[in-house]
C-alpha angles and dihedrals in degrees: 000000000000125000116256114257119237118283107267098180135070131211128217131184112353096334120117138204123217121199124187136179101215146030104307131145115217123192124184130178117207124197121193120200129191118250109279094016126107137199114266093231131035128010122323119245106243098194127211118339119268113266115256125218114262123244121271117260090245142004093181093068134049104247094198108120123236115035120206111244091214126020104222123209114342088111097137091041093050090049090056094047093046088054089053093050094045093051128088094275133247098113132121113205116192123197111197131179149113121309111276100022096115108262094140090047091057091044090052094048090050089046091054096051094042089058099038102034105025102035092238124154104243115219120183124190128179102227098178093107137025095243095050092044091050097046090042094051093046089051087053090053088052091050090052094054107277112153124241092251092051091051093047092052092049091048093049091051095251094116132037103262101203092048089055094048094050091045092061093040090051090049097043114138091217131050112250146187117223116198115198098193124199097009090167093151107053089188088076093058092041099051097060096031087243095150111071136143118248133195089222100060154351125270119211119192123190114197142154090219105097103180109041114139086227091073091060098057116123112288094021121122122188126215120187114213121203137168124305126266110262097254093048089048087052092053091053089060093046091047090057103033106023094162097045098087149316125301090256090055092049089048089057093053092044090052093046090052090050094242091283109164095218093048091047094050091048091049093048095048089049093053093044097049104044116138109170097027129039105198119180120223088260091055091045089052091053091046092053089064087063104037108019114177094005089065094046092053090057088080091067119104112268096219133062132043139263096053101147093100089051097054124077089209091058110022097087092044087075092065094046094048088052091051091052093048087053092054101270110107088145090076089071090049091052094046089050091052089051088051090066090064130052133286090251123104112294113211114235087230089066089060094044100091086055091056091048094052099251099126111082094185091063090058091056095059125105104269096018116239094223121189095256091055099052098080093045090049090047092053092045091055091049092048092053094047091244089126134015129223110231140164120233123181090337094310121118106232143170121225130195127193116261096231089051091051090048094051090045094049090048089060099049112123112248092238092060101045095086091048094050094046091050091049092047089052096046093049091046093053092048090054097055120106119230118272109268095028103154107192122113088235092055089050094051091044086056092051091051094048096048099078088051093055086054094043091052092050092049093049092044092048093050092054099036095251100125111138134179087251094055090048091050092051093052090047091050093049087048090055093050090050088050091052091049088058103248093123098167093056089043092057093047093053093039091051093047089051094049091046096048091045094051092050098047103027104025133247097279099046108120090236089054092051091050090051095046093047088052092068091064105073091044092053085045095056091042088059095245092131101157090049089051093050092048089050099043101045094066090040090054091047092050089047093053093047099043105029101024133236097285097050113116090231090054089049090047091051089049091050094054094044093053090054089057094044087050094058090045091056099251090130096158096054089042088053091051096049093044092054089053091052095046090050092047096048091046089055099040100035108019132236095287099055116111093235090055091050092046090052091054090053088051089051091054090051092049089048091057093052088051092049089237096148102149106131088347096138092048091051092049093047087052093047092047089051093049094050092048089053098043104033104022130254095274098050112119091234090054088053090050089052091053086049090057092050092047089055088050091052092048092049090052095054099258096125100159092050090047091050091052092049093044089057092052088048089049093054091045094052091047087050092048105036104021133251095280101049115123093227089064090068093059087063092045091057089051090052087053089055094050091050091048090050088057094049095255089137096164094049094046090052092052092053093044091050090050091051093048095050097046095046088052089052099041103034102022135247093279097055115114091229090053091053091046090053095048089050092054092045090053091048093052095044090050089060097050115106116242113261137178115312094245093053092050092050091052093050090054097049102031 
């Protein structure tokens, strides 16, 4: 028999080659079936086994990329984790938090210490996907002594893989620390029972999923990881780029980046490794205003794959993609909506109309954020640590990180920006309390909404979506903040609204005139009378020219201008303007309208300044009665009318009656504004004057001192009303008779 010749053919796939050395006849029938189909008779051909994932290059080293040189903060957490690792074993430690907050960095630091200081075997598995988890855990079994046959049987599905792994972990001759990193889908761990306690070691899980029932199994302890404290965040930047700027400059950058460890690491790396540019921290801070997350991501390495977790512009998209695959694409739409507001707490009441089906724009998104999907989407964002549930001033709120919102906003499709901006504005407007709302809850609601009005303006400005409606919303919020007594914040928002409106709508647009006019009363209350007059004069002229003398906005501008002129001493011009306003409001709104009654109160105050006291007390009594009948006894304009009457009583020498009425006014203002509102101090100084008029020198001095000290604290030393209060206090003290040293000391420090 001749020897067979060398094989000349090659097989691929499921084909085979036969070779013989003699006269043989071979016949083979081959049947091919489409994927998923099967023959009608007999046993189906299964084909080659599905390829299995290969083992990781190492389970003894964390294969996670960049390692922080120094782990800042996390001191208390590390102490708890060290105690768990040094113990007898059996515990499961779960680190949960938003993407980029440093969970892997903490796990890596603990891993290093466990191996170096505690003699533990360190085992690291990537748990982000089923394939990587299974391959990594089988590699762990091999490390702990599993034979090749056992591993092959488990890999081929002939033996329970998780049981094999945990058998060898439980019987390990050395104690160990097993890190299951990036276990963002707990179902992967739960399906195969991959997460178990063991007497031989400690398991550490890092995850973005905050609320899985799996984390509450016996022996498991959860630890929430957030952003760094500001000073520690500053040190991270200084660690990475010590020559890029001062500590204060680094603090500014850290604050802008929200103290997020991933963003800090990327920013520091960018500053430390520049070749063609050499930005300082201050320059980087300015650039962040223009480029935001795109600039931060330039600090990432330019080579290698799998960078999504290491980029602030992509890391959260992993969670959103996972939610979309799980049937909740609306979570992305909801987070995009939140990105049109600020990174401050968002009250749940702000989102309520969306959950009740009152926002048409959300129904037109792709996919639509329908009313019945708002709650599931909100819970999904909470579960995946994309937002947090917080309580602020008694309001239940959700809060997202600023860098997250910036990166999400950058990825909004152009076709949906206008819809989302409109929805954000509609929800914000619906959440605003009525002007003049006096409750403490209404004031705290305004404080919470103010940053979101600014955020909506900024986001709309960046994408050219500013409308008259968005400007009017911001101007109205500024007015409510002003009424609540936070005049500095009100000026910032009013100025932003006016500047944005002028740039996008033009100086003479009615919404621009409203926004510009809104700055006047705030400057007035801040004592910046000349600035207020310079601003309000052209606003009033523009309103007269474009809106006409009888328009409500023209009358509002005139009203605010006369108040400033009153303080500047131009009483004649102020009186002329105020008479025009009063006539216009009577004609347009009627005698009973709150704006008309308020103008009558202002007229009484101006008459006192002009020493026009004829029939003053009678006019004030009539006004107080009209306000009480038409607005109610507790309305702030009614309280203001009583104040005007009390001043008239004081001027006419009826000090005791004036003091009693001022006390009523003081109680009414405290009820309406709150005890710490600056306007309450104006009544208190009048009370001091009424006490002084009756010869109650000590009481008058105490009231005057309280006003002087509180005005200095609230308004500042340079405010004109602070100076007036200090002058009155000095005058009253100078008249007090000298008493015993102890008495004098008590009156100063009481």
